[in-house]
C-alpha positions in Angstrom: 7.4 -8.4 -18.4 5.0 -10.6 -16.8 5.8 -13.4 -19.0 9.5 -12.9 -17.9 8.6 -13.0 -14.3 6.4 -16.2 -14.8 9.2 -18.0 -16.4 11.6 -17.0 -13.6 9.0 -18.1 -11.1 8.7 -21.5 -12.5 12.5 -21.9 -12.8 12.9 -20.9 -9.1 10.3 -23.0 -8.1 11.6 -26.4 -9.8 15.0 -25.2 -8.4 13.6 -24.9 -4.9 12.2 -28.1 -5.1 15.2 -30.0 -6.5 17.4 -28.4 -3.7 15.0 -29.1 -0.8 15.1 -32.9 -1.9 18.7 -33.0 -2.0 19.0 -31.8 1.6 19.8 -34.7 4.1 16.8 -35.1 6.4 17.3 -36.0 9.9 16.8 -39.6 9.2 18.8 -39.4 6.1 15.9 -40.9 4.0 16.1 -38.8 0.7 19.4 -36.9 1.4 21.6 -37.3 -1.7 24.0 -34.5 -1.0 27.0 -35.1 1.2 28.8 -38.1 -0.3 32.4 -38.5 0.6 34.6 -35.9 2.3 37.5 -36.3 0.0 36.9 -33.3 -2.1 37.5 -30.6 0.5 35.4 -28.4 2.4 32.7 -27.4 -0.1 31.3 -31.1 -0.6 32.1 -32.4 2.8 28.9 -33.5 4.6 28.9 -30.4 6.7 30.0 -28.0 3.7 27.4 -29.4 1.4 24.7 -29.0 4.0 25.8 -25.3 4.3 25.8 -24.9 0.6 22.4 -26.4 0.2 20.9 -24.4 3.2 22.3 -21.1 1.6 21.0 -22.1 -1.8 17.7 -22.8 -0.3 17.4 -19.5 1.5 18.5 -17.7 -1.7 16.0 -19.5 -3.9 13.1 -18.8 -1.3 14.1 -15.1 -1.4 13.9 -15.1 -5.3 10.7 -17.0 -5.1 9.2 -14.5 -2.7 10.3 -11.5 -4.7 9.0 -13.0 -8.0 5.6 -13.7 -6.4 5.4 -10.1 -5.1 6.4 -8.7 -8.6 3.7 -11.0 -10.4 1.1 -9.5 -7.7 2.0 -6.1 -8.3 1.9 -6.4 -12.2 -1.5 -8.3 -11.7 -3.0 -5.5 -9.5 -1.6 -2.6 -11.8 -3.5 -4.0 -14.7 -6.8 -4.1 -12.7 -9.3 -1.2 -13.0 -11.4 -2.2 -10.3 -12.3 0.3 -7.6 -10.2 0.3 -4.4 -12.9 0.6 -2.0 -16.6 -0.3 -1.8 -17.3 3.4 -0.6 -15.7 4.7 -3.7 -18.2 3.0 -6.1 -21.5 4.7 -7.3 -24.8 3.2 -6.7 -26.3 1.5 -9.8 -29.6 3.4 -9.1 -32.7 3.4 -7.1 -33.6 0.1 -5.9 -36.9 -1.5 -7.0 -39.4 -1.6 -4.4 -42.2 -4.2 -4.9 -45.5 -3.1 -3.3 -46.7 -4.8 -0.2 -49.9 -6.8 -0.2 -52.5 -6.0 2.5 -52.6 -8.1 5.2 -55.9 -9.9 5.8 -58.3 -8.5 8.4 -58.8 -10.6 11.6 -62.4 -11.4 11.1 -61.9 -12.3 7.4 -61.0 -15.5 6.4 -58.0 -15.7 3.7 -59.6 -16.1 0.4 -58.8 -19.7 -1.1 -59.2 -20.1 -4.9 -62.1 -22.4 -5.7 -61.4 -25.3 -8.0 -64.3 -26.1 -10.6 
């Protein structure tokens, strides 16, 4: 199931990239859609913009839903505890003995070198 969703995710992502690049920008730099207006209402400049906008919205929703599906499948397979409060402690912590502090009137012992 996860493989099917992953393939759908990739197809939707590539389609979304193509549809976004086909849309006419404000400057018209990369816009390839629109062409002539002799084909009727669907591929007139305004009709193509509406079609591409709807297609972008539908592909965006499909991308969002497939992302949610992949996340749910990935989380369902994990067996990690849901909260840090639910975990059991590993055991007693190791406590290292403290070194006694030197007394005020004593000099700290320095190892002598031969």
